[in-house]
LOTORMAR-960239 format. One record per atom (N, C-alpha, C): atom name; x, y, z. Coordinates in Angstrom, 3 decimals. Each point is the difference from the previous one (the first is absolute). Example, Ala and Ser with C-alpha at 12.3 -4.5 7.8 and 13.67 -1.06 7.14 Angstrom:
% residues 2
R  mise      east     north        up
R     N    13.190    -5.690     7.800
R    CA    -0.890     1.190     0.000
R     C     0.900     1.200     0.000
R     N    -0.350     1.050    -0.720
R    CA     0.820     1.190     0.060
R     C    -0.770     1.090     0.730
***
This chain:
% residues 107
R  mise      east     north        up
R     N    -4.797    -6.494    27.744
R    CA    -1.300     0.543    -0.360
R     C     0.208     1.341    -0.687
R     N    -0.615     0.157    -1.153
R    CA     0.183     1.222    -0.757
R     C    -1.269     0.810    -0.093
R     N     0.141     1.208    -0.506
R    CA    -1.152     0.860    -0.271
R     C    -0.257    -0.044    -1.492
R     N    -1.263    -0.240    -0.346
R    CA    -0.341    -0.147    -1.401
R     C    -1.118     0.955    -0.369
R     N    -0.040     0.366    -1.263
R    CA    -1.033     0.906    -0.484
R     C    -1.199    -0.760    -0.534
R     N     0.031    -1.317     0.083
R    CA    -1.137    -0.826    -0.397
R     C    -0.716    -0.442     1.261
R     N    -1.327     0.181    -0.002
R    CA    -0.812    -0.332     1.167
R     C    -1.074    -1.007    -0.373
R     N    -0.658    -0.519     1.016
R    CA    -1.125    -0.899    -0.205
R     C    -1.099     0.741    -0.768
R     N    -0.695    -0.698    -0.885
R    CA    -1.093     0.507    -0.838
R     C     0.464     0.893    -1.143
R     N     1.303     0.149    -0.240
R    CA     0.495     0.724    -1.169
R     C    -0.122    -0.884    -1.233
R     N    -0.184     0.612    -1.160
R    CA     0.048    -0.727    -1.266
R     C     1.448    -0.001    -0.463
R     N     0.505    -1.189    -0.358
R    CA     1.379    -0.122    -0.445
R     C     0.049    -0.813    -1.291
R     N     1.106     0.127    -0.713
R    CA     0.271    -0.795    -1.197
R     C     1.309    -0.731     0.238
R     N     0.064    -1.265    -0.438
R    CA     1.215    -0.798     0.143
R     C     0.945     0.393    -1.131
R     N     1.240     0.351     0.341
R    CA     0.954     0.498    -0.986
R     C     1.041    -1.031    -0.421
R     N     0.096    -1.125     0.712
R    CA     1.003    -1.004    -0.337
R     C    -0.486    -1.376     0.427
R     N     0.511    -1.018    -0.655
R    CA    -0.327    -1.367     0.377
R     C    -1.049    -0.625    -0.905
R     N    -0.496    -1.170     0.412
R    CA    -0.953    -0.758    -0.804
R     C    -1.335     0.706    -0.172
R     N    -0.352     0.871     0.908
R    CA    -1.300     0.672    -0.032
R     C     0.120     1.458    -0.432
R     N     1.031     0.310    -0.757
R    CA     0.246     1.365    -0.449
R     C    -1.204     0.535    -0.764
R     N    -0.432     1.215     0.351
R    CA    -1.130     0.635    -0.658
R     C    -1.318    -0.187     0.714
R     N    -0.067    -0.921     0.954
R    CA    -1.241    -0.239     0.739
R     C    -0.229     1.115     1.008
R     N    -1.252     0.436     0.139
R    CA    -0.337     1.029     0.970
R     C    -0.939    -0.582     1.042
R     N     0.036     0.568     1.183
R    CA    -0.876    -0.459     1.064
R     C     0.135     0.872     1.228
R     N    -0.865    -0.261     0.960
R    CA    -0.023     0.758     1.255
R     C     0.911    -0.690     1.011
R     N     0.727     0.792     0.776
R    CA     0.886    -0.540     1.025
R     C    -0.858    -0.477     1.172
R     N     0.151    -1.281     0.332
R    CA    -0.743    -0.568     1.119
R     C     0.753     0.178     1.317
R     N     1.340    -0.088    -0.066
R    CA     0.800     0.093     1.213
R     C     1.415     0.400    -0.374
R     N     0.630     0.810     0.847
R    CA     1.407     0.369    -0.169
R     C     0.772    -0.666     1.129
R     N     0.938    -0.855    -0.353
R    CA     0.834    -0.701     0.970
R     C     1.307     0.782     0.141
R     N     0.028     0.954     0.925
R    CA     1.126     0.928     0.094
R     C     1.290    -0.682     0.431
R     N    -0.069    -1.021     0.850
R    CA     1.221    -0.662     0.462
R     C     0.718    -0.723    -1.134
R     N    -0.771    -0.517    -0.974
R    CA     0.583    -0.747    -1.106
R     C     0.073     0.810    -1.287
R     N    -0.496     1.233    -0.015
R    CA    -0.029     0.874    -1.178
R     C    -0.790    -0.651    -1.131
R     N    -1.186    -0.523     0.328
R    CA    -0.817    -0.686    -0.981
R     C    -1.449     0.480     0.107
R     N    -0.768    -0.218    -1.066
R    CA    -1.414     0.372    -0.011
R     C    -0.825    -1.164    -0.537
R     N    -1.259    -0.069     0.447
R    CA    -0.969    -0.936    -0.548
R     C    -0.929     0.797    -0.895
R     N    -0.111    -0.406    -1.275
R    CA    -0.832     0.705    -0.964
R     C    -1.162    -0.912    -0.388
R     N    -1.200     0.569     0.002
R    CA    -1.210    -0.755    -0.272
R     C     0.027    -0.614    -1.401
R     N    -0.248    -1.321    -0.081
R    CA    -0.093    -0.769    -1.251
R     C     1.298    -0.030    -0.801
R     N     1.152     0.236     0.644
R    CA     1.293    -0.057    -0.674
R     C     0.893    -0.967     0.773
R     N     0.777    -0.810    -0.722
R    CA     0.912    -0.986     0.582
R     C    -0.765    -1.013     0.848
R     N    -1.024    -0.601    -0.593
R    CA    -0.815    -0.984     0.712
R     C     0.738    -1.328     0.116
R     N    -0.082    -0.624     1.177
R    CA     0.576    -1.316     0.241
R     C    -1.098    -0.894     0.563
R     N     0.186    -1.306    -0.139
R    CA    -0.986    -0.949     0.519
R     C     0.551    -0.668     1.247
R     N    -0.849    -0.129     1.005
R    CA     0.372    -0.645     1.253
R     C    -1.041    -1.065     0.330
R     N     0.456    -1.117     0.539
R    CA    -0.903    -1.051     0.447
R     C    -0.351     0.272     1.455
R     N    -1.302     0.015     0.318
R    CA    -0.435     0.289     1.364
R     C    -0.880    -1.134     0.503
R     N     0.071    -0.227     1.301
R    CA    -0.847    -1.004     0.638
R     C    -1.322     0.649     0.386
R     N    -1.060    -0.781     0.087
R    CA    -1.280     0.578     0.416
R     C     0.037     0.420     1.472
R     N    -0.470     1.217     0.259
R    CA    -0.101     0.492     1.373
R     C    -1.314     0.731     0.156
R     N    -0.772    -0.360     0.994
R    CA    -1.268     0.681     0.259
R     C    -0.943    -0.096    -1.176
R     N    -0.455     1.136    -0.502
R    CA    -0.935     0.045    -1.113
R     C     0.694    -0.109    -1.355
R     N     1.294     0.270    -0.048
R    CA     0.719     0.003    -1.273
R     C     0.343    -1.421    -0.424
R     N    -0.274    -0.313    -1.250
R    CA     0.353    -1.303    -0.543
R     C     1.482    -0.032    -0.351
R     N     0.575    -1.177    -0.001
R    CA     1.390    -0.148    -0.367
R     C     0.154     0.003    -1.518
R     N     1.231     0.009    -0.457
R    CA     0.259    -0.044    -1.430
R     C     1.064     1.005    -0.398
R     N    -0.046     0.408    -1.253
R    CA     0.979     0.931    -0.531
R     C    -0.499     1.433     0.170
R     N     0.834     0.833     0.587
R    CA    -0.319     1.403     0.234
R     C     0.957     0.845    -0.816
R     N    -0.507     1.005    -0.699
R    CA     0.840     0.886    -0.793
R     C     0.111     1.332     0.724
R     N     1.231     0.458     0.225
R    CA     0.201     1.267     0.706
R     C     1.193     0.731    -0.589
R     N     0.128     1.270     0.385
R    CA     1.072     0.843    -0.525
R     C     1.301    -0.255     0.752
R     N     1.093    -0.039    -0.731
R    CA     1.330    -0.039     0.594
R     C     0.598     1.402    -0.099
R     N     0.977     0.277     0.834
R    CA     0.553     1.350     0.047
R     C     0.930     0.271    -1.175
R     N     0.125     1.289    -0.325
R    CA     0.894     0.491    -1.053
R     C     0.910     1.038     0.654
R     N     1.263     0.038    -0.410
R    CA     0.897     0.999     0.577
R     C    -0.482     1.403    -0.375
R     N     0.123     0.909     0.942
R    CA    -0.558     1.344    -0.181
R     C     0.716     0.772    -1.110
R     N     1.217    -0.393    -0.330
R    CA     0.710     0.680    -1.091
R     C    -0.550    -0.395    -1.368
R     N    -0.802    -1.055    -0.056
R    CA    -0.556    -0.469    -1.267
R     C    -1.414     0.512    -0.251
R     N    -0.471     0.944     0.800
R    CA    -1.303     0.613    -0.230
R     C     0.148     1.519     0.011
R     N    -0.921     0.675    -0.693
R    CA    -0.014     1.457    -0.031
R     C    -1.432     0.470     0.179
R     N    -0.167     1.176     0.575
R    CA    -1.337     0.568     0.141
R     C    -0.613     0.210    -1.374
R     N    -1.315    -0.177    -0.106
R    CA    -0.700     0.081    -1.279
R     C    -1.102     1.030     0.091
R     N    -0.036     0.918    -0.958
R    CA    -1.055     1.001    -0.091
R     C    -1.071    -0.552    -0.938
R     N    -1.154    -0.340     0.551
R    CA    -1.065    -0.631    -0.780
R     C    -0.579     0.981    -1.011
R     N    -0.145     1.268     0.373
R    CA    -0.610     0.992    -0.879
R     C     0.832     0.243    -1.262
R     N     1.327     0.126     0.168
R    CA     0.885     0.287    -1.135
R     C     0.626    -1.250    -0.593
R     N    -0.200    -1.165     0.619
R    CA     0.606    -1.273    -0.429
R     C     1.507     0.132    -0.152
R     N     0.652     0.415     1.081
R    CA     1.452     0.151    -0.024
R     C     0.579    -0.276     1.383
R     N     1.284    -0.375     0.004
R    CA     0.715    -0.150     1.265
R     C     0.272     1.384     0.555
R     N     0.101     0.088     1.317
R    CA     0.359     1.288     0.580
R     C     0.991    -0.188     1.122
R     N     0.798     1.031     0.186
R    CA     0.949     0.038     1.104
R     C    -0.583     0.879     1.078
R     N     0.241    -0.380     1.235
R    CA    -0.551     0.735     1.135
R     C     1.100     0.803     0.687
R     N    -0.419     1.107     0.569
R    CA     0.893     0.837     0.804
R     C    -0.763     0.408     1.250
R     N     0.733     0.392     1.030
R    CA    -0.631     0.478     1.224
R     C    -0.074     1.520    -0.046
R     N    -1.120     0.542     0.446
R    CA    -0.168     1.442     0.096
R     C    -0.548     0.308     1.380
R     N     0.523     1.045     0.619
R    CA    -0.472     0.400     1.321
R     C    -1.143     0.997    -0.138
R     N    -1.077    -0.257     0.717
R    CA    -1.124     0.931     0.042
R     C     0.309     1.132     0.970
R     N    -0.873     1.005     0.030
R    CA     0.195     1.133     0.908
R     C    -0.046    -0.429     1.461
R     N    -0.813    -1.039     0.303
R    CA    -0.113    -0.448     1.382
R     C     1.101    -0.981     0.394
R     N     0.933    -0.293    -0.905
R    CA     1.132    -0.857     0.313
R     C    -0.192    -1.457    -0.375
R     N    -1.167    -0.379    -0.495
R    CA    -0.226    -1.387    -0.382
R     C     0.565    -0.259    -1.402
R     N     0.398    -1.255    -0.234
R    CA     0.575    -0.366    -1.286
R     C    -1.088    -0.513    -0.935
R     N     0.176     0.267    -1.291
R    CA    -0.952    -0.396    -1.022
R     C     0.776    -0.545    -1.193
R     N    -0.479    -1.100    -0.582
R    CA     0.622    -0.535    -1.207
R     C    -0.544     0.736    -1.212
R     N     0.908     0.435    -0.870
R    CA    -0.408     0.707    -1.213
R     C     0.695    -0.622    -1.202
R     N    -0.596     0.186    -1.173
R    CA     0.573    -0.455    -1.264
R     C     1.152     0.934    -0.361
R     N     1.168    -0.547    -0.310
R    CA     1.159     0.835    -0.333
R     C    -0.215     0.779    -1.295
R     N    -0.729    -0.576    -0.944
R    CA    -0.174     0.640    -1.301
R     C    -0.998     1.152     0.063
R     N    -1.165    -0.226     0.620
R    CA    -1.061     1.004    -0.009
R     C    -0.130     0.755     1.311
R     N     0.497    -0.563     1.099
R    CA    -0.156     0.631     1.302
R     C    -1.354    -0.274     0.637
R     N    -0.821    -0.813    -0.648
R    CA    -1.334    -0.318     0.536
R     C     0.147    -0.978     1.165
R     N    -0.833     0.146     1.027
R    CA     0.069    -0.933     1.141
R     C    -0.444    -1.400    -0.403
R     N     0.689    -0.999     0.540
R    CA    -0.329    -1.403    -0.276
R     C    -1.033    -0.504     0.989
R     N     0.143     0.390     1.254
R    CA    -0.915    -0.468     1.035
R     C    -1.375     0.610    -0.160
R     N    -1.015    -0.834     0.135
R    CA    -1.379     0.516    -0.028
R     C    -0.298     0.593     1.377
R     N    -0.340     1.258     0.019
R    CA    -0.257     0.678     1.277
R     C    -1.259    -0.460     0.538
***
């Protein structure tokens, strides 16, 4: 299990593979496998049986992408960004943009 600078609900861009250039929101970070699920990227089809209220048939869902193949995306500037850790005065850690020093996390 590793520590990653990409978190759930971050905007990311795919940097390698069949979906290179696609952007989306991170739905889940799978830390044990070093993979992420990105909304509307790397869609696969699965056949499901009917259960309860849900009808059976073909279901389309996201498959995971290795975390090394995605990068954080700055929507305002339309550019990739690298993250760094910065310690606040109270000792808590904050993710910041390496280029500008602006905080990534929404307070």
